[in-house]
N, C-alpha and C positions, 0 to 999 in steps of 0.2 A: 395427912399428906400436905406438904407445902406446895401449893399450886404455882407460886412465883418461882420457886426453885425448879420445879418440873419444867416450866416453860423456858427458863434460862438454859437448862441442860439440853432441851430440844433445839433451841436456837444455836447453841454451841455445836451440837452434833451436826446440824445442817451446814454450818460453815465448814466443818472438817470434810464432810462428804463432797461439798461443792468444789473443794480445792482441786480435785482431779476429775471433775465431771465435765462432760460436754453439753450438759443441759442448760447452762446459764443462758437466759434469754438475752439475745443480742440487743444492746441499746445503741441505736444509731445517734450520730450527732444531729441535733435538731435544726442545724442550719439549712437542711434541704427544704424546710418549709418556706424559705425565702428564695428558692431557685426559680427563676422566671419560667423555665420550661415546664415545670410542674404546675405553676399557676396558669399557664396557657392551656395545658391539657385539661385541668379541672374546669376552666371556663367553657371549653368545648363540651365536656361531659354534661355540665349543668345546662348550658345553652340558654341563658335567661331571656334572650331576645328572640329565640326560636329562629335562628339563622340556619341556612343550609350547612350541614355538617361538613360535607366535602369542601365547600367553598371556604369554610373556616380553617380546615386543615391546609388547603392550598395557600392560605394567607400567612401561614407560619414560615419562619426561617427554614432553609433547607435542612439544617441540622436537626431542628425540632421535628420536621416531617418524617425523618427516618425512624422515629420511635412510636409512630402512631399510624394506623390505617383504618379505613372504614369499609366494611363489606357486609352485605346482607343486612343492612340497617343497624349494624352494631359496631362498636369501636373495639379495637384490639391494640394492646400496648406491649412493649418489650417486657419479658418476664422479670427482669431485674429491677424494673421501675415500678412494678405494681404496688409494692408496700408503701412507697413514698407517695405515689399518686393517691392511693386510697387514704392515707393519713391526711394528706392535704385536703382531699375531698370531704372527709368527715369533719375536719375542722371548719371548713367553709360552710357546710350545711349547719353545723352547730351555731356558728355566728349568725346565720340567717334566721334560724328557729330552733331553739334548744329544747322544745317541748316534745318533739317526735323525731329527733335526728336519726336514730338507728332505723326506724321504719322507712323514712325517706331514703336513706342510704341503701338499704336492701332493695327497695323498689327501683332505684336508679341502676344499680349494678345488674339486677336481674333483667331489666328491659333494655339497657343500653350498652352492656359490656358483653363481649364474646369470650368463649373459652371457659376454663376451670375458674370458678369464682372463689375457691377456698382461700387463695392468697390475698384476696381483697379484704379478708377479715384479720389478717396479720398486720395490724396497723400500730403506729407509734404516736406518742402524744408529747407535746411541749407545754401542756397546761393540765394541772391536776383536776380542774373542774370538768374539762372535756373528757379526760380519762375516766373519772368517776361516772360521768354521764354514760359513757360507753359501757362500762362494767355493770352499772345498774340496769340499763336497758337490755343488755345481753342476758343478764340473769332473768329478767322478766320475760324476755322472748323465749328462753329455754323452758321456763316453767309453763308458759302459755301454749307452747307447741310441743307438748310431750309426744314421744314416739308411741303410736298406738299399735303399730305392727310389730310383732315379736317373732313368731315362728316364720311368718311370711318374709321377714327381713333376711333370714338365712337362705331362703329359697331364691331370693333375688340376687344373691352374690354371683358374679360372673366367674365361676371356678375355672373356666377355660382360660381366662385372662390371668387370674390370680391362682395359678395351679399349685403354689406352695402352701396355700391355706388348707388347714385340716377341715375336711367336709364331715358334717354331722347329719344323721338322718332325722327327719321330723319326729319320728317316734321317740327319739332320745332327747328331745327338747321339752323341758317341763312347761306346762301351760302357765303355772304361777309358782312363785317362791314365797315361803312363809316369812322369810326375814333376809337380811343382807348376808348373813353367814351362808345360807343356802345358795344365794346368787353368786357370791364371790367364789366359793369353792367349786361351783358348777363350771364356771369359766376356767379356773385354775386347773382343776382335775382333768378337764377335757382339752386343755391347751388351746383355748379359743380366744384368748385376749387379743391376738392380732386381728381376728375377724371383726372385732368391734370397730376397727378403722374403716370397714367397708359396708357397714349397715347403719341405718338410721337416717334421719333428715340431714341433708348435707349442710344446710345453714346452721342448724342446731349444733352439729358436730364441729363446724368451723368456729362458731362463737365460743363453744365450750373449750376448745383447744386454746384459744387466745385468752380466755378468762382464766384458765389454770396457769397460763404462762405469765400473766402480768398482775394477777390479784395479789394484794398485800396480805400475806399469811402471817399476821402478828398474833400469837397466842395470848398476849396480854391486852389485846384490844377488847373493850367491853361490848361493843356493838356486835351485831350479827354478821358472821362471815358469809359471803355470797355462795360459796361452794357448799357449806353445810346447810344453807337455806334451800338449795336445789335438792340435796339429799333428803331433806325432811319433807319437801313438798312434791317430790317426783318419785316416790317409793315404788310406784307401779310402772315407771318407765325404766325397764330393766337395761335398756341400751345405755341411756345417759348415766344411770347409777353404776352400771358395770364399768363404763369408761373411767369414772372418777375413782371407784374403789380399787381397780386393778392398775391404775396409773403408776408409772415408774418415776414420776416427777418428784424430785427431792424436796423442794419447798413445800409442796402439797402434803407429802407423806410425813414430813417432820412436824407439820402443823397438826395433821390428823392424829399423830402419835400422842399429842397432848390431850386429845378428846377421848375419854374412856370408850364410848360407844363405837369409835372407829379405830381404836388403837391397835387391835389385832391385825386388821387389814394393812395398816401402815407398817407394823412390825414385819409382816411377811413380805411386803413389797420391798422394804429396805433390806431385809434378809437376802433377797435375791439380787440385790444391786451390786454391780461391779464398779467400784470407784476407789482405786488405790494406786499408789506409785508403783513403778516397776523398778525397784532399786534394791541392790544387795552388794555386799562385798564378801571377802573370804570368811569373815567371822559373823556378820549380822545379815539376816534376811529382813530388810526393812519393810517389805510388803507384808510379811507375816506379823511383824510387830505392829504395824499400822492397823491391820485387820483385827488383831486381838484387842487393841485399844478400843476401836470402834464397836467391836462385838460386845465388850463389857459395858460400854456406855449405852448401847441400844437396849440391852437386857435390863440395865438399871433403870432406865427411863420407863420402859414398859411396865416393870413390876412395881414402880412407885404408885401406880393406880390402885394396887391392891393393899396399900397401906390404909386406904379409906374403908371404913366399915360399910359405907353405902354400896360398895362393889363386892362385898363378901359373898353374897349369894350366887354371883355369876362366876366366881373365881374357878370353881371346879370345871364348869362347862368350857370356859375359855382355855384353861390349861389343857384339858383333854383334847380340844381341837388343835391346839398348838403342838402338843406332843405327837398327835397323829401325823401332822405335817412334817415335823422334824424326823420322825421315825422313817417315813417314806423317803426322805432325802438323805438320811444319815450315811448310808454306805457310800453313795456317790460322792458326797462332800468329803467324807473322812479319807477316802482313798485318792483324792485328787490333790497332788502336792501344790497346785497353784490356786486352790480354792479353800480358803480358811474359814468358811462360814460355819463349819462344824463347831467353831468356838462359841457360837450362839448357844450351844448346849452347856456352856460353862456353869450356869446356875444349877444344872442337873448333875454335873460331874462332882460338884461339891458334896453330893450325897453318895458318890461312888457308883452311880447308875447311869447307864446309857439311856437315850431317849426311848429305845425300844423296850428296855426292861421296865422303865417307869410307865410306859404306855400300858404294858400288859398288867402291871400291878393296879393301875387305875381302872382298867376294864373289869378286873375282878371285884373292885369296890362298887361298881355301878349296879 
């Protein structure tokens, strides 16, 4: 197998999927780092001279005061400003001491900021050193703060508030999983992926969300990727690994598609992804043409892993798992005129067999 060719195909596939996707991480103009209002807000948050907070707010221009207020010993800011203030705050803390910037940042927002803290981790960078510092520290934090509650995490979901979530009984939650395949398909088969957003440590969740959004997923990079590092070191943290493995994020999945041990999860996540134009005329259904092209490319990328003799022993198991999934989905996909994912079975149809027929023949071989 030509690894370089595989990686290039995956990168090309990602670019095509991203054309019609809403997932692209918004890159703001970095000029907000120089906006005086945010500089003033950050100075109040850090408060290096230990002045009275309310007196500092009162000393601001009237326009500035409208975006900040102090109540119950905590600061509150306008929702739309939080990302910029957090970005400016992290940069300022890094300039002061880059040895433990994230730890200081978390301590400040936990103790001095009111409201939902999740948006305070959706920050931007105008400096690659600061960005890498954040990503490295976020990775280390996630690894150091593994979720230890598992069954209890589902018990703590507020189902009265989040009534649309599927509720699962404790007796149906496995205590442990033997491998990532069991973990992944437990979430998928029980339709519990959305529940992952409501369980686990909120700081870990927020850091992981931003890490996935801004990590550089370069399959040709020789060094260790931060996401795969988390997967390798947090195997017993079913919440964190579940979030990563079931993620719909295109860049992440196209990267994992190039890694044999994670390629099946990436394949199935991309299999379920809707990212296509809605275009047709009297003679051509461009949506169908587009999906057939992507279907072929996805199948080709995935099966390139099995050109390597190193993966030969696992081929039957992985194909059996894949066929089970395709067979369960086959009728729904085939009969839906707006859903052309049935074309992912193209490699099966070359043999003149549907996924269900091939699954049954494989079962008889086991």
